N, C-alpha and C positions, 0 to 999 in steps of 0.2 A: 065349640062342640068337637069332641074327640071322635076320630074314625077308627079307634081301636089300636092305633100305633102307640106303644107304651112310652116312646121317646118324645112324642109330640108335646106332652105337658111339661117337659124339661127343656128350658131354653139352652141353645147351643153354648152360650157364654158360661152357664153353670157347668155344663159337661166339660168345657175346656178348663175351667177353674179346678174342677175335681181331678182332671188328668194332670194338670200342673202340680197340684198338691200331692198326688200319688207319686209322680216322678220326683218331687222334692223329698218325699219320705224315703224313696229308694236311694237317692243320692246321699242323704244324710246317713242312712244305714251303711251304705258302701264306704263312705268316708270314715265312719267310726271303725268298721272292720279293717279297712286298710291301715289305719293308724295303729290298731292293736295287733294285726296279724300280717301286714304287708299286702301288696297288690296281688300276690299269688294266692290269697285266701280263697277257699272254695266258695263258689257261688251259693251253695246251700247255706253257708254261714251268713251271707249277706241277706238271703231270702228270710232266714229265721229272724235276723235282727230287724228287718223291715216288716215282718209279719205277713209276707206274701209267698206265693208259690214261685218256684224257679222259672216257670213259664212266663210269669209276669216280667221278670227281669229280662229274659231273652227277647220278649216282645218289644221292650223299650230300648234294649242295648244288645243287638245281635252278637257282638263279639266282646271279649274282655277289653280289647283296646278301646272300643266305643264307650264302655262303662268307665274306664280309667280316665279317658279324655273328658267325659261328662263330669266326673267327680272333680277333676282338676279345675275345670271352668267354674263349676258350682262353688268350690272352695275359694277360688279367686274372688268371685262375686260376694260371697259371704264375708270373707276377710275384709274386703273393701267397704262393705256396708257396716261392718261392726265398728270401724274406727270412730265415725261421728257418733254412733249410738253409745259407745263406751265413754267418749268425752262428755256426753250429756248425763250419763248414769253414774259414773265413778266419782268418788269424793274429790279427787285431784287429777290433773292431767297426767302426772307420773303414774298413778294407779291405773289409769286408762291405758297408758303405754305398756305397762307390765302385763295387763290382761290381753292386750292386742298381741304382744310378742308370744304369749302362750298359744293363742289361736294360730299365729303364723308358724310356730314350730309344728303344730299338728299338721298344718297344710304342707309344710316342707317335707316332713317324714313321709307323707303319702306321695308327694311329687317324685321322690327318688325312683320309684318304679315306672314312672311315665316314660323315660327315655327308652327303656328296654321294650316297653309295649309298643312304642312308635318307631322302632328301628328303621322301617322302610319309608317313613313319611317325614323327611327332614323339613319340608316346607310347612307341614302342619305343626310340627314341633316348634319351629321358629315363630309361627303365627301365635301359638299359645304363649310362648315366652314373651313376645311383644305385648300381648294382652295383659300378662302378669305384670310387666313393668309399668305399663300405662295405667293400670287400675290400682296397683298397690304402692308404688313410690309416692304418689301425692298423698295418700292416706297416712303413710308413715311420716312424711314431712309435716303434715298437719298436726299429728300427735307430738312430734318433736318440737314444733314451733310453740304449741300450747304449753308444753312442759318447760321450755326455755323461758317463755314470757312469764310463767308463774314463779320463776326462779328456782325450780326444782332440779334442773339439769344444766350442764354446761352448754354454751352456745355454739360450739365448734363441731357439732355432730351432723353429718350428712346422711339423709335418709337412705340413699342407695348404698353407701358404705356400711351403714348399720345392718341393712337387710342382707347384704353380701356376707358380712361377718356372721350373722345368725345362720345363714344358709351353710356356710362352711362348718359351723359347729354341729349342724344336723347331719352332715355326711356320715353314713355308717350307722346312724341310729336305727334304721329299719332292719338291719341285719345283725346287730350285736345286742342281745338282751341285757348285757352287763353295762351298756352305755346309755345313759339318759341325758340327752342333749339339753333338756330343760335346766339342769343344774348349772351347766356352763353358760347357757343363755341368760339365766338369772344373774350370774356373776357379771356378765357383760353389761346387762341393763343396769345393775347396781353401780357399775363403774361410771355411768353417765352422770350420776348425782354429784352435786357439789359436796366437798368434804369439809 
C-alpha cells in the first residue's frame, strides 16, 4: 500500500540502474564530442549530443577535469570490453584487431587533453595510466594472439609495443585537422600481416 510517496513504487535498484544509464549516455556523448572537437569543447555541445541540460552535466561532473577523467575511465573500460566482443563478432581475428585499433585511436585522441586537465594531480594521472595499462595491454595481447594463431599476422608483435606505436601516431591528431592518425595506424596494422 502506498503512502503517497511517488518514489515508493520504484525500487532503489531501478533508480540506480537509470542513473548509471544516464551517466553512461553523458559519457558516451562527451567522448564523441571530445573526439570530434577536443577536450575544450563547450559543455553545451556535450549537453546537446546527450540530449540533456547543462545542469545535468554539472550535477554529475562539477568540473571539466571531473568530466574528462570520467570519460577517460569510461573509454578504458569500453575499449577493454570491446576486445572479446569483437573477437566473437568479427569474421576473423585480424578484422577484430583492426576494429579494436579504430576504437583505441578514438580513445587516444581524447586522452591527449587529459594531461592538461590534470596538471596539478600527478598521482591521479599516474593511477589512471596504471589502470589504462592493466586493462588494455591484456586485451591487445589477446587480439594479437588470436590473429597470430589464425596465421593472419606475424608472431613477433608485442602488445605494449603496438599500443605505444599507435599512441605515438596519435600525437597531434587532436590539434591538427589536416592529420588523421587513422591512416597511419591502418598502415601500421596492415604491416603486421604476413606478406
